[in-house]
TIVO-2410 file (N, C-alpha, C; in nm, 3 decimals):
# residues 145
REC num residu      c1      c2      c3 atome chaine
REC   1      M  24.767  -5.529  -2.266     N      A
REC   1      M  24.685  -5.599  -2.169    CA      A
REC   1      M  24.543  -5.545  -2.173     C      A
REC   2      P  24.448  -5.635  -2.155     N      A
REC   2      P  24.308  -5.590  -2.154    CA      A
REC   2      P  24.278  -5.505  -2.029     C      A
REC   3      A  24.181  -5.418  -2.045     N      A
REC   3      A  24.145  -5.325  -1.937    CA      A
REC   3      A  24.097  -5.399  -1.812     C      A
REC   4      K  24.026  -5.511  -1.830     N      A
REC   4      K  23.976  -5.588  -1.716    CA      A
REC   4      K  24.092  -5.641  -1.632     C      A
REC   5      K  24.195  -5.689  -1.699     N      A
REC   5      K  24.310  -5.745  -1.629    CA      A
REC   5      K  24.385  -5.636  -1.552     C      A
REC   6      I  24.398  -5.519  -1.608     N      A
REC   6      I  24.465  -5.406  -1.542    CA      A
REC   6      I  24.386  -5.364  -1.418     C      A
REC   7      K  24.253  -5.356  -1.430     N      A
REC   7      K  24.170  -5.320  -1.316    CA      A
REC   7      K  24.183  -5.425  -1.205     C      A
REC   8      F  24.185  -5.551  -1.242     N      A
REC   8      F  24.197  -5.658  -1.144    CA      A
REC   8      F  24.330  -5.649  -1.070     C      A
REC   9      I  24.439  -5.630  -1.142     N      A
REC   9      I  24.572  -5.620  -1.082    CA      A
REC   9      I  24.580  -5.497  -0.992     C      A
REC  10      A  24.526  -5.384  -1.036     N      A
REC  10      A  24.527  -5.262  -0.956    CA      A
REC  10      A  24.445  -5.281  -0.828     C      A
REC  11      G  24.329  -5.339  -0.838     N      A
REC  11      G  24.246  -5.365  -0.720    CA      A
REC  11      G  24.313  -5.459  -0.622     C      A
REC  12      F  24.375  -5.564  -0.675     N      A
REC  12      F  24.447  -5.659  -0.590    CA      A
REC  12      F  24.565  -5.592  -0.520     C      A
REC  13      A  24.638  -5.506  -0.590     N      A
REC  13      A  24.751  -5.434  -0.531    CA      A
REC  13      A  24.705  -5.341  -0.419     C      A
REC  14      I  24.592  -5.273  -0.439     N      A
REC  14      I  24.538  -5.183  -0.337    CA      A
REC  14      I  24.500  -5.262  -0.211     C      A
REC  15      I  24.440  -5.378  -0.229     N      A
REC  15      I  24.402  -5.462  -0.115    CA      A
REC  15      I  24.526  -5.508  -0.039     C      A
REC  16      I  24.628  -5.553  -0.110     N      A
REC  16      I  24.752  -5.600  -0.046    CA      A
REC  16      I  24.820  -5.487   0.031     C      A
REC  17      V  24.830  -5.369  -0.029     N      A
REC  17      V  24.893  -5.254   0.037    CA      A
REC  17      V  24.814  -5.214   0.161     C      A
REC  18      S  24.682  -5.214   0.152     N      A
REC  18      S  24.597  -5.180   0.267    CA      A
REC  18      S  24.617  -5.278   0.381     C      A
REC  19      L  24.623  -5.406   0.350     N      A
REC  19      L  24.647  -5.507   0.453    CA      A
REC  19      L  24.783  -5.489   0.519     C      A
REC  20      L  24.885  -5.460   0.440     N      A
REC  20      L  25.018  -5.439   0.496    CA      A
REC  20      L  25.021  -5.317   0.589     C      A
REC  21      V  24.953  -5.210   0.550     N      A
REC  21      V  24.947  -5.090   0.634    CA      A
REC  21      V  24.877  -5.122   0.766     C      A
REC  22      L  24.768  -5.198   0.761     N      A
REC  22      L  24.697  -5.236   0.883    CA      A
REC  22      L  24.784  -5.322   0.975     C      A
REC  23      V  24.854  -5.417   0.918     N      A
REC  23      V  24.940  -5.505   0.999    CA      A
REC  23      V  25.052  -5.426   1.065     C      A
REC  24      V  25.117  -5.339   0.989     N      A
REC  24      V  25.228  -5.262   1.044    CA      A
REC  24      V  25.180  -5.166   1.153     C      A
REC  25      S  25.070  -5.095   1.129     N      A
REC  25      S  25.022  -4.999   1.229    CA      A
REC  25      S  24.972  -5.069   1.355     C      A
REC  26      S  24.906  -5.182   1.342     N      A
REC  26      S  24.858  -5.252   1.461    CA      A
REC  26      S  24.972  -5.317   1.537     C      A
REC  27      S  25.075  -5.362   1.469     N      A
REC  27      S  25.188  -5.423   1.540    CA      A
REC  27      S  25.265  -5.317   1.618     C      A
REC  28      K  25.269  -5.193   1.571     N      A
REC  28      K  25.335  -5.086   1.647    CA      A
REC  28      K  25.259  -5.058   1.775     C      A
REC  29      Q  25.125  -5.058   1.769     N      A
REC  29      Q  25.046  -5.033   1.888    CA      A
REC  29      Q  25.056  -5.149   1.987     C      A
REC  30      M  25.055  -5.271   1.937     N      A
REC  30      M  25.060  -5.387   2.024    CA      A
REC  30      M  25.196  -5.406   2.087     C      A
REC  31      S  25.300  -5.361   2.022     N      A
REC  31      S  25.435  -5.382   2.073    CA      A
REC  31      S  25.484  -5.265   2.158     C      A
REC  32      M  25.393  -5.177   2.198     N      A
REC  32      M  25.431  -5.063   2.280    CA      A
REC  32      M  25.487  -5.111   2.414     C      A
REC  33      Y  25.607  -5.069   2.445     N      A
REC  33      Y  25.673  -5.106   2.570    CA      A
REC  33      Y  25.603  -5.038   2.685     C      A
REC  34      Y  25.587  -5.107   2.798     N      A
REC  34      Y  25.527  -5.039   2.911    CA      A
REC  34      Y  25.633  -4.999   3.013     C      A
REC  35      F  25.605  -4.888   3.080     N      A
REC  35      F  25.695  -4.832   3.179    CA      A
REC  35      F  25.648  -4.871   3.318     C      A
REC  36      T  25.741  -4.881   3.410     N      A
REC  36      T  25.706  -4.896   3.551    CA      A
REC  36      T  25.691  -4.755   3.609     C      A
REC  37      V  25.639  -4.746   3.729     N      A
REC  37      V  25.619  -4.616   3.793    CA      A
REC  37      V  25.754  -4.544   3.809     C      A
REC  38      T  25.857  -4.616   3.849     N      A
REC  38      T  25.989  -4.557   3.867    CA      A
REC  38      T  26.046  -4.505   3.736     C      A
REC  39      E  26.029  -4.581   3.627     N      A
REC  39      E  26.079  -4.537   3.496    CA      A
REC  39      E  26.007  -4.411   3.449     C      A
REC  40      L  25.876  -4.405   3.472     N      A
REC  40      L  25.801  -4.286   3.432    CA      A
REC  40      L  25.843  -4.166   3.514     C      A
REC  41      E  25.864  -4.183   3.643     N      A
REC  41      E  25.909  -4.072   3.728    CA      A
REC  41      E  26.042  -4.016   3.677     C      A
REC  42      A  26.132  -4.102   3.635     N      A
REC  42      A  26.264  -4.058   3.590    CA      A
REC  42      A  26.259  -3.986   3.457     C      A
REC  43      R  26.159  -4.018   3.372     N      A
REC  43      R  26.154  -3.961   3.237    CA      A
REC  43      R  26.020  -3.894   3.208     C      A
REC  44      E  25.955  -3.841   3.310     N      A
REC  44      E  25.820  -3.789   3.297    CA      A
REC  44      E  25.808  -3.675   3.195     C      A
REC  45      I  25.899  -3.581   3.196     N      A
REC  45      I  25.891  -3.467   3.104    CA      A
REC  45      I  25.895  -3.515   2.959     C      A
REC  46      E  25.974  -3.615   2.934     N      A
REC  46      E  25.988  -3.671   2.799    CA      A
REC  46      E  25.857  -3.728   2.745     C      A
REC  47      F  25.772  -3.781   2.836     N      A
REC  47      F  25.650  -3.849   2.793    CA      A
REC  47      F  25.522  -3.774   2.828     C      A
REC  48      M  25.532  -3.648   2.865     N      A
REC  48      M  25.414  -3.567   2.893    CA      A
REC  48      M  25.329  -3.557   2.766     C      A
REC  49      D  25.202  -3.587   2.778     N      A
REC  49      D  25.105  -3.584   2.667    CA      A
REC  49      D  25.137  -3.684   2.555     C      A
REC  50      K  25.217  -3.786   2.583     N      A
REC  50      K  25.241  -3.894   2.487    CA      A
REC  50      K  25.178  -4.021   2.540     C      A
REC  51      R  25.116  -4.095   2.451     N      A
REC  51      R  25.048  -4.219   2.490    CA      A
REC  51      R  25.151  -4.327   2.522     C      A
REC  52      I  25.141  -4.383   2.642     N      A
REC  52      I  25.231  -4.490   2.686    CA      A
REC  52      I  25.152  -4.595   2.764     C      A
REC  53      K  25.219  -4.706   2.792     N      A
REC  53      K  25.165  -4.807   2.882    CA      A
REC  53      K  25.240  -4.794   3.014     C      A
REC  54      L  25.167  -4.808   3.123     N      A
REC  54      L  25.223  -4.794   3.256    CA      A
REC  54      L  25.179  -4.913   3.341     C      A
REC  55      A  25.273  -4.976   3.409     N      A
REC  55      A  25.242  -5.092   3.494    CA      A
REC  55      A  25.271  -5.058   3.639     C      A
REC  56      G  25.190  -5.110   3.728     N      A
REC  56      G  25.211  -5.089   3.869    CA      A
REC  56      G  25.115  -5.173   3.952     C      A
REC  57      K  25.115  -5.150   4.081     N      A
REC  57      K  25.029  -5.221   4.175    CA      A
REC  57      K  24.940  -5.117   4.244     C      A
REC  58      V  24.810  -5.146   4.257     N      A
REC  58      V  24.715  -5.053   4.317    CA      A
REC  58      V  24.745  -5.040   4.467     C      A
REC  59      V  24.758  -4.916   4.512     N      A
REC  59      V  24.784  -4.887   4.653    CA      A
REC  59      V  24.659  -4.921   4.733     C      A
REC  60      P  24.670  -5.001   4.840     N      A
REC  60      P  24.553  -5.038   4.919    CA      A
REC  60      P  24.481  -4.915   4.975     C      A
REC  61      G  24.347  -4.917   4.964     N      A
REC  61      G  24.264  -4.810   5.018    CA      A
REC  61      G  24.259  -4.684   4.934     C      A
REC  62      S  24.316  -4.686   4.813     N      A
REC  62      S  24.322  -4.563   4.733    CA      A
REC  62      S  24.213  -4.554   4.626     C      A
REC  63      I  24.136  -4.659   4.605     N      A
REC  63      I  24.036  -4.659   4.497    CA      A
REC  63      I  23.915  -4.575   4.539     C      A
REC  64      Q  23.882  -4.475   4.456     N      A
REC  64      Q  23.766  -4.389   4.479    CA      A
REC  64      Q  23.678  -4.391   4.355     C      A
REC  65      Q  23.551  -4.423   4.373     N      A
REC  65      Q  23.456  -4.425   4.262    CA      A
REC  65      Q  23.399  -4.284   4.243     C      A
REC  66      I  23.395  -4.239   4.119     N      A
REC  66      I  23.343  -4.107   4.084    CA      A
REC  66      I  23.242  -4.126   3.972     C      A
REC  67      D  23.143  -4.040   3.964     N      A
REC  67      D  23.041  -4.049   3.858    CA      A
REC  67      D  22.974  -4.186   3.858     C      A
REC  68      G  22.921  -4.228   3.968     N      A
REC  68      G  22.860  -4.361   3.975    CA      A
REC  68      G  22.969  -4.466   3.981     C      A
REC  69      N  22.968  -4.556   3.886     N      A
REC  69      N  23.068  -4.663   3.884    CA      A
REC  69      N  23.155  -4.661   3.759     C      A
REC  70      R  23.145  -4.558   3.677     N      A
REC  70      R  23.217  -4.556   3.549    CA      A
REC  70      R  23.356  -4.494   3.558     C      A
REC  71      T  23.381  -4.410   3.656     N      A
REC  71      T  23.511  -4.344   3.668    CA      A
REC  71      T  23.572  -4.376   3.803     C      A
REC  72      V  23.699  -4.414   3.802     N      A
REC  72      V  23.770  -4.439   3.927    CA      A
REC  72      V  23.899  -4.359   3.928     C      A
REC  73      E  23.937  -4.317   4.047     N      A
REC  73      E  24.067  -4.256   4.068    CA      A
REC  73      E  24.136  -4.340   4.174     C      A
REC  74      F  24.264  -4.367   4.153     N      A
REC  74      F  24.338  -4.450   4.246    CA      A
REC  74      F  24.486  -4.419   4.233     C      A
REC  75      L  24.563  -4.476   4.323     N      A
REC  75      L  24.708  -4.459   4.321    CA      A
REC  75      L  24.773  -4.592   4.288     C      A
REC  76      I  24.884  -4.586   4.214     N      A
REC  76      I  24.963  -4.707   4.191    CA      A
REC  76      I  25.105  -4.681   4.236     C      A
REC  77      W  25.175  -4.788   4.263     N      A
REC  77      W  25.317  -4.782   4.296    CA      A
REC  77      W  25.383  -4.908   4.249     C      A
REC  78      E  25.512  -4.912   4.265     N      A
REC  78      E  25.590  -5.026   4.218    CA      A
REC  78      E  25.665  -5.087   4.335     C      A
REC  79      P  25.646  -5.217   4.361     N      A
REC  79      P  25.727  -5.282   4.464    CA      A
REC  79      P  25.874  -5.284   4.422     C      A
REC  80      L  25.962  -5.236   4.508     N      A
REC  80      L  26.104  -5.230   4.474    CA      A
REC  80      L  26.183  -5.341   4.541     C      A
REC  81      E  26.178  -5.345   4.671     N      A
REC  81      E  26.247  -5.446   4.749    CA      A
REC  81      E  26.149  -5.497   4.853     C      A
REC  82      K  26.196  -5.581   4.943     N      A
REC  82      K  26.109  -5.631   5.048    CA      A
REC  82      K  26.055  -5.513   5.130     C      A
REC  83      D  25.924  -5.498   5.132     N      A
REC  83      D  25.855  -5.393   5.207    CA      A
REC  83      D  25.893  -5.251   5.165     C      A
REC  84      A  25.942  -5.231   5.043     N      A
REC  84      A  25.975  -5.097   4.993    CA      A
REC  84      A  25.900  -5.074   4.861     C      A
REC  85      F  25.852  -4.951   4.843     N      A
REC  85      F  25.775  -4.918   4.724    CA      A
REC  85      F  25.825  -4.786   4.665     C      A
REC  86      S  25.792  -4.766   4.538     N      A
REC  86      S  25.828  -4.642   4.469    CA      A
REC  86      S  25.733  -4.531   4.514     C      A
REC  87      E  25.751  -4.413   4.454     N      A
REC  87      E  25.657  -4.304   4.475    CA      A
REC  87      E  25.520  -4.346   4.422     C      A
REC  88      K  25.415  -4.285   4.473     N      A
REC  88      K  25.279  -4.316   4.427    CA      A
REC  88      K  25.246  -4.229   4.306     C      A
REC  89      R  25.168  -4.285   4.214     N      A
REC  89      R  25.126  -4.214   4.093    CA      A
REC  89      R  24.974  -4.215   4.089     C      A
REC  90      A  24.913  -4.096   4.076     N      A
REC  90      A  24.767  -4.084   4.067    CA      A
REC  90      A  24.721  -4.124   3.928     C      A
REC  91      V  24.609  -4.199   3.923     N      A
REC  91      V  24.553  -4.247   3.796    CA      A
REC  91      V  24.404  -4.218   3.795     C      A
REC  92      R  24.353  -4.179   3.679     N      A
REC  92      R  24.209  -4.161   3.658    CA      A
REC  92      R  24.171  -4.246   3.538     C      A
REC  93      Y  24.065  -4.324   3.554     N      A
REC  93      Y  24.019  -4.411   3.445    CA      A
REC  93      Y  23.868  -4.403   3.435     C      A
REC  94      S  23.817  -4.389   3.313     N      A
REC  94      S  23.673  -4.393   3.286    CA      A
REC  94      S  23.646  -4.504   3.188     C      A
REC  95      G  23.556  -4.591   3.223     N      A
REC  95      G  23.522  -4.702   3.134    CA      A
REC  95      G  23.478  -4.823   3.214     C      A
REC  96      I  23.478  -4.936   3.149     N      A
REC  96      I  23.437  -5.060   3.212    CA      A
REC  96      I  23.550  -5.107   3.303     C      A
REC  97      I  23.517  -5.130   3.429     N      A
REC  97      I  23.616  -5.168   3.528    CA      A
REC  97      I  23.619  -5.321   3.538     C      A
REC  98      P  23.735  -5.382   3.519     N      A
REC  98      P  23.743  -5.529   3.526    CA      A
REC  98      P  23.708  -5.582   3.665     C      A
REC  99      D  23.652  -5.703   3.671     N      A
REC  99      D  23.617  -5.764   3.799    CA      A
REC  99      D  23.740  -5.788   3.886     C      A
REC 100      T  23.855  -5.807   3.825     N      A
REC 100      T  23.978  -5.837   3.899    CA      A
REC 100      T  24.046  -5.712   3.954     C      A
REC 101      F  23.988  -5.595   3.927     N      A
REC 101      F  24.046  -5.469   3.975    CA      A
REC 101      F  24.009  -5.447   4.121     C      A
REC 102      R  24.109  -5.443   4.208     N      A
REC 102      R  24.089  -5.419   4.351    CA      A
REC 102      R  24.221  -5.378   4.413     C      A
REC 103      D  24.220  -5.352   4.543     N      A
REC 103      D  24.343  -5.316   4.613    CA      A
REC 103      D  24.451  -5.421   4.589     C      A
REC 104      E  24.572  -5.374   4.568     N      A
REC 104      E  24.691  -5.456   4.546    CA      A
REC 104      E  24.690  -5.536   4.416     C      A
REC 105      S  24.597  -5.504   4.324     N      A
REC 105      S  24.598  -5.568   4.192    CA      A
REC 105      S  24.716  -5.516   4.111     C      A
REC 106      D  24.775  -5.603   4.030     N      A
REC 106      D  24.873  -5.558   3.932    CA      A
REC 106      D  24.794  -5.507   3.813     C      A
REC 107      V  24.826  -5.385   3.768     N      A
REC 107      V  24.752  -5.326   3.656    CA      A
REC 107      V  24.848  -5.281   3.546     C      A
REC 108      V  24.798  -5.286   3.424     N      A
REC 108      V  24.867  -5.228   3.309    CA      A
REC 108      V  24.770  -5.127   3.249     C      A
REC 109      L  24.814  -5.002   3.241     N      A
REC 109      L  24.730  -4.892   3.195    CA      A
REC 109      L  24.786  -4.837   3.065     C      A
REC 110      E  24.698  -4.786   2.981     N      A
REC 110      E  24.741  -4.720   2.859    CA      A
REC 110      E  24.676  -4.583   2.854     C      A
REC 111      G  24.758  -4.478   2.842     N      A
REC 111      G  24.705  -4.343   2.840    CA      A
REC 111      G  24.815  -4.239   2.840     C      A
REC 112      K  24.783  -4.120   2.895     N      A
REC 112      K  24.877  -4.008   2.895    CA      A
REC 112      K  24.879  -3.941   3.032     C      A
REC 113      T  24.991  -3.879   3.065     N      A
REC 113      T  25.001  -3.798   3.185    CA      A
REC 113      T  24.956  -3.657   3.150     C      A
REC 114      N  24.862  -3.602   3.229     N      A
REC 114      N  24.816  -3.466   3.200    CA      A
REC 114      N  24.903  -3.364   3.272     C      A
REC 115      N  24.870  -3.235   3.256     N      A
REC 115      N  24.949  -3.127   3.315    CA      A
REC 115      N  24.949  -3.127   3.468     C      A
REC 116      E  24.849  -3.191   3.529     N      A
REC 116      E  24.840  -3.197   3.674    CA      A
REC 116      E  24.922  -3.313   3.731     C      A
REC 117      G  24.984  -3.393   3.644     N      A
REC 117      G  25.062  -3.508   3.689    CA      A
REC 117      G  24.980  -3.633   3.709     C      A
REC 118      I  24.852  -3.630   3.671     N      A
REC 118      I  24.764  -3.747   3.683    CA      A
REC 118      I  24.773  -3.826   3.553     C      A
REC 119      F  24.790  -3.957   3.567     N      A
REC 119      F  24.792  -4.044   3.449    CA      A
REC 119      F  24.647  -4.074   3.413     C      A
REC 120      V  24.603  -4.026   3.297     N      A
REC 120      V  24.465  -4.046   3.251    CA      A
REC 120      V  24.465  -4.169   3.160     C      A
REC 121      A  24.412  -4.279   3.213     N      A
REC 121      A  24.415  -4.407   3.143    CA      A
REC 121      A  24.293  -4.422   3.053     C      A
REC 122      E  24.317  -4.470   2.933     N      A
REC 122      E  24.210  -4.503   2.839    CA      A
REC 122      E  24.181  -4.652   2.842     C      A
REC 123      T  24.279  -4.729   2.886     N      A
REC 123      T  24.267  -4.874   2.896    CA      A
REC 123      T  24.316  -4.918   3.033     C      A
REC 124      L  24.244  -5.009   3.096     N      A
REC 124      L  24.282  -5.063   3.226    CA      A
REC 124      L  24.274  -5.215   3.220     C      A
REC 125      L  24.387  -5.279   3.240     N      A
REC 125      L  24.392  -5.425   3.247    CA      A
REC 125      L  24.439  -5.462   3.386     C      A
REC 126      A  24.361  -5.542   3.456     N      A
REC 126      A  24.399  -5.587   3.590    CA      A
REC 126      A  24.430  -5.736   3.582     C      A
REC 127      K  24.548  -5.771   3.630     N      A
REC 127      K  24.588  -5.911   3.629    CA      A
REC 127      K  24.511  -5.987   3.735     C      A
REC 128      C  24.497  -6.116   3.712     N      A
REC 128      C  24.428  -6.201   3.809    CA      A
REC 128      C  24.501  -6.200   3.941     C      A
REC 129      P  24.428  -6.205   4.051     N      A
REC 129      P  24.493  -6.208   4.181    CA      A
REC 129      P  24.586  -6.328   4.195     C      A
REC 130      S  24.686  -6.314   4.279     N      A
REC 130      S  24.784  -6.420   4.295    CA      A
REC 130      S  24.726  -6.546   4.357     C      A
REC 131      K  24.606  -6.538   4.415     N      A
REC 131      K  24.548  -6.657   4.476    CA      A
REC 131      K  24.519  -6.765   4.371     C      A
REC 132      Y  24.512  -6.728   4.242     N      A
REC 132      Y  24.488  -6.826   4.137    CA      A
REC 132      Y  24.616  -6.882   4.077     C      A
REC 133      E  24.728  -6.817   4.100     N      A
REC 133      E  24.850  -6.850   4.027    CA      A
REC 133      E  24.918  -6.978   4.072     C      A
REC 134      S  24.931  -7.003   4.200     N      A
REC 134      S  25.013  -7.113   4.244    CA      A
REC 134      S  24.935  -7.240   4.279     C      A
REC 135      K  24.808  -7.243   4.249     N      A
REC 135      K  24.729  -7.362   4.278    CA      A
REC 135      K  24.745  -7.465   4.167     C      A
REC 136      S  24.746  -7.590   4.207     N      A
REC 136      S  24.752  -7.698   4.110    CA      A
REC 136      S  24.611  -7.721   4.056     C      A
REC 137      Y  24.602  -7.801   3.954     N      A
REC 137      Y  24.472  -7.832   3.894    CA      A
REC 137      Y  24.381  -7.898   3.997     C      A
REC 138      D  24.435  -7.991   4.076     N      A
REC 138      D  24.355  -8.063   4.175    CA      A
REC 138      D  24.304  -7.967   4.284     C      A
REC 139      E  24.386  -7.870   4.326     N      A
REC 139      E  24.343  -7.773   4.428    CA      A
REC 139      E  24.231  -7.685   4.374     C      A
REC 140      I  24.243  -7.644   4.251     N      A
REC 140      I  24.137  -7.560   4.189    CA      A
REC 140      I  24.009  -7.640   4.177     C      A
REC 141      K  24.021  -7.766   4.132     N      A
REC 141      K  23.904  -7.853   4.116    CA      A
REC 141      K  23.836  -7.876   4.250     C      A
REC 142      D  23.915  -7.898   4.356     N      A
REC 142      D  23.859  -7.920   4.490    CA      A
REC 142      D  23.789  -7.796   4.545     C      A
REC 143      S  23.834  -7.677   4.507     N      A
REC 143      S  23.773  -7.554   4.559    CA      A
REC 143      S  23.631  -7.532   4.504     C      A
REC 144      Y  23.595  -7.601   4.395     N      A
REC 144      Y  23.462  -7.586   4.337    CA      A
REC 144      Y  23.365  -7.693   4.386     C      A
REC 145      K  23.408  -7.781   4.474     N      A
REC 145      K  23.319  -7.887   4.525    CA      A
REC 145      K  23.236  -7.837   4.639     C      A
***
């Protein structure tokens, strides 16, 4: 085989292998299972200093702004039954705070629990408030008139 053809095949193989590695590694990160507050409490030692996703609801009145507006500390909990909640979990997040983040927001956090028991989040996703969920198209359209 000519040298040009060998170089072309080798280059093409390197590109294909690189793409496969990227797809596999990103799919592992995207498919990370998230824990609820109760699940993390039950298995906390197992996940100390390991990156996980954590879901919960922001405890009303617990949001505290630190360092201007870039860092927030707050508590989350998990609704269990009617008017019953799990233990509260302290969270610290530094970064861009979503507009939908407020008291009683459902949040999904990605980060690690530190030695103090505080979940240090690197990513904060706040779900849209429930006031948008059950409205019909006509009700939403009428609210903008």
